[in-house]
C-alpha positions as CSV (number, residue, x, y, z in Angstrom):
1,X,12.5,-7.6,-17.8
2,X,8.9,-6.6,-17.5
3,X,6.3,-8.7,-15.6
4,X,3.9,-10.6,-17.9
5,X,0.2,-9.8,-17.6
6,X,-0.5,-13.2,-16.0
7,X,1.7,-12.2,-13.0
8,X,-0.7,-10.5,-10.5
9,X,-1.0,-9.9,-6.8
10,X,-3.0,-13.2,-6.8
11,X,-0.2,-15.0,-8.7
12,X,3.3,-13.7,-8.0
13,X,4.9,-17.1,-8.5
14,X,8.2,-16.7,-10.3
15,X,11.8,-15.5,-10.1
16,X,12.7,-11.8,-9.7
17,X,15.8,-9.6,-9.4
18,X,15.9,-6.1,-8.0
19,X,16.4,-3.5,-10.8
20,X,18.9,-1.2,-9.1
21,X,18.8,1.3,-12.0
22,X,15.0,1.9,-11.5
23,X,14.9,1.4,-7.7
24,X,15.5,3.9,-5.0
25,X,18.5,3.4,-2.8
26,X,17.9,1.1,0.2
27,X,20.5,3.0,2.3
28,X,18.2,5.7,3.7
29,X,15.8,3.0,4.9
30,X,18.6,0.9,6.5
31,X,20.1,4.0,8.2
32,X,16.7,4.9,9.6
33,X,16.4,1.3,10.9
34,X,19.7,1.7,12.7
35,X,21.7,-0.7,10.5
36,X,25.4,0.1,10.8
37,X,27.3,1.8,8.0
38,X,29.4,-1.1,6.8
39,X,26.4,-3.5,6.6
40,X,24.3,-0.8,4.8
41,X,27.1,-0.4,2.2
42,X,27.4,-4.1,1.7
43,X,23.6,-4.6,1.3
44,X,23.3,-1.6,-1.1
45,X,26.1,-2.9,-3.4
46,X,24.8,-6.5,-3.5
47,X,22.4,-7.8,-6.2
48,X,19.2,-9.3,-4.7
49,X,17.3,-12.1,-6.3
50,X,14.2,-13.9,-5.0
51,X,12.0,-16.9,-5.9
52,X,8.4,-16.6,-5.0
53,X,5.9,-19.5,-4.6
54,X,2.3,-18.4,-4.0
55,X,0.2,-21.1,-2.4
56,X,-3.2,-21.3,-0.6
57,X,-3.0,-21.1,3.2
58,X,-5.5,-21.8,5.9
59,X,-9.0,-20.1,6.0
60,X,-8.7,-19.0,2.4
61,X,-5.7,-16.7,2.9
62,X,-2.8,-16.6,0.5
63,X,0.7,-17.5,1.5
64,X,4.0,-16.5,-0.2
65,X,7.1,-18.5,0.3
66,X,10.0,-16.2,-0.7
67,X,13.5,-17.5,-1.0
68,X,15.9,-14.5,-1.2
69,X,19.6,-14.4,-2.0
70,X,21.9,-11.5,-1.6
71,X,25.7,-11.6,-1.8
72,X,25.7,-15.4,-1.4
73,X,23.4,-15.3,1.7
74,X,20.1,-17.1,1.5
75,X,17.0,-16.7,3.5
76,X,13.4,-18.1,3.3
77,X,10.4,-16.2,4.5
78,X,6.8,-17.3,4.6
79,X,4.1,-14.5,4.5
80,X,0.5,-15.3,5.1
81,X,-1.9,-12.5,4.1
82,X,-4.4,-12.6,6.8
83,X,-3.8,-9.3,8.7
84,X,-2.7,-11.3,11.8
85,X,0.5,-9.9,13.4
86,X,3.5,-12.3,13.4
87,X,7.0,-11.8,14.7
88,X,10.1,-12.6,12.6
89,X,13.8,-12.1,13.1
90,X,15.2,-10.1,10.2
91,X,19.1,-10.3,10.5
92,X,20.5,-6.8,11.2
93,X,16.9,-5.4,11.9
94,X,16.3,-7.7,14.8
95,X,12.8,-8.8,15.7
96,X,10.0,-7.3,13.6
97,X,6.2,-7.5,14.1
98,X,4.5,-7.7,10.7
99,X,0.9,-7.5,9.5
100,X,-0.1,-8.0,5.9
101,X,-3.2,-8.2,3.7
102,X,-4.3,-8.0,0.1
103,X,-6.6,-5.1,-0.6
104,X,-7.5,-2.4,-3.1
105,X,-5.8,1.0,-2.6
106,X,-9.1,2.5,-1.5
107,X,-9.3,-0.1,1.4
108,X,-5.9,0.7,2.8
109,X,-5.9,2.0,6.3
110,X,-2.5,3.2,7.4
111,X,-1.5,2.4,11.0
112,X,1.5,4.7,11.2
113,X,1.4,7.1,8.2
114,X,0.0,10.5,9.2
115,X,1.4,12.8,6.4
116,X,-0.8,13.1,3.3
117,X,2.2,13.1,0.9
118,X,3.3,9.7,2.3
119,X,-0.3,8.3,2.0
120,X,-0.6,9.7,-1.6
121,X,2.8,8.1,-2.5
122,X,1.8,4.6,-1.2
123,X,-1.8,4.7,-2.6
124,X,-0.5,5.7,-6.1
125,X,-2.0,9.2,-6.1
126,X,1.4,10.7,-7.1
127,X,2.5,8.1,-9.6
128,X,-0.3,5.8,-10.5
129,X,-0.4,2.0,-9.8
130,X,-1.5,-0.2,-12.6
131,X,-4.7,-2.1,-11.8
132,X,-4.4,-5.7,-12.7
133,X,-7.4,-8.1,-13.2
134,X,-7.6,-8.6,-9.4
135,X,-7.7,-4.9,-8.5
136,X,-5.6,-5.8,-5.4
137,X,-2.4,-4.7,-3.9
138,X,-0.6,-5.9,-0.8
139,X,-0.4,-3.7,2.3
140,X,2.2,-4.6,4.8
141,X,3.2,-3.0,8.1
142,X,6.5,-3.8,9.9
143,X,7.3,-2.5,13.4
144,X,10.6,-3.0,15.2
145,X,10.1,-4.8,18.6
146,X,13.2,-3.2,20.2
147,X,13.5,0.1,18.3
148,X,11.0,2.9,17.4
149,X,10.9,2.5,13.6
150,X,7.9,1.4,11.5
151,X,7.7,0.7,7.7
152,X,4.5,0.6,5.7
153,X,4.7,-1.0,2.2
154,X,2.3,-1.3,-0.7
155,X,3.1,-3.9,-3.4
156,X,1.7,-3.8,-6.9
157,X,2.5,-3.1,-10.5
158,X,3.6,0.1,-12.3
159,X,4.2,1.1,-15.8
160,X,7.9,2.4,-16.0
161,X,9.3,3.3,-19.4
162,X,6.3,1.7,-21.1
163,X,7.0,-1.6,-19.3
164,X,5.0,-3.3,-16.5
165,X,7.0,-4.0,-13.4
166,X,6.3,-5.5,-10.0
167,X,7.2,-2.8,-7.4
168,X,7.1,-2.2,-3.7
169,X,6.7,1.3,-2.3
170,X,7.6,2.0,1.3
171,X,7.5,4.7,3.9
172,X,9.6,4.4,7.0
173,X,9.3,6.5,10.2
174,X,11.5,6.6,13.3
175,X,10.6,9.4,15.6
176,X,11.0,12.6,13.6
177,X,13.0,10.9,10.9
178,X,11.2,9.6,7.8
179,X,12.1,8.3,4.3
180,X,10.2,6.8,1.4
181,X,11.2,4.9,-1.7
182,X,10.4,2.3,-4.3
183,X,11.9,-1.1,-5.2
184,X,11.5,-2.2,-8.8
185,X,11.8,-5.9,-9.7
186,X,12.7,-7.5,-13.0
187,X,10.8,-10.6,-13.7
188,X,13.3,-13.3,-14.6
189,X,11.0,-16.2,-15.3
190,X,9.0,-19.1,-14.0
191,X,10.2,-21.4,-11.2
């Protein structure tokens, strides 16, 4: 189901499910991150759902509390959008350093992306982002503490088949290996 117009980067509160028909496969990303074959297959076949609560945090920053469930496993993650680096343990990915901030696409400064085609994909120069009333997107960088991979993501909204969806675009790099993709989320409803 499409995201209503009142759902924006400044107000993502609601329930979502990944739309596997419109999303790219997660397997290339997980393989690049060193996740073993059987775990990759299990994750790629599972349906993922999440509930998001967006609340004010300290110093005027925004915080998302995301409760995710996949194949009966549940996890909660708190994201504060203040560009400070935090460390989290992400199951099969191990310890990950993350930075995140809301910004317009013109304000995005990539930390690991060097190829123009990857930057164009994330900034929406290839397939345009929809601008909502805030004009903002979320830029997030994840770096493995123990491995060499990095992932840069941009969250926003896109028009797909004439419907407005919340999406996350990502580019992952591990040495000479790289992959990119997009996750599309169906809006299920309010909390």
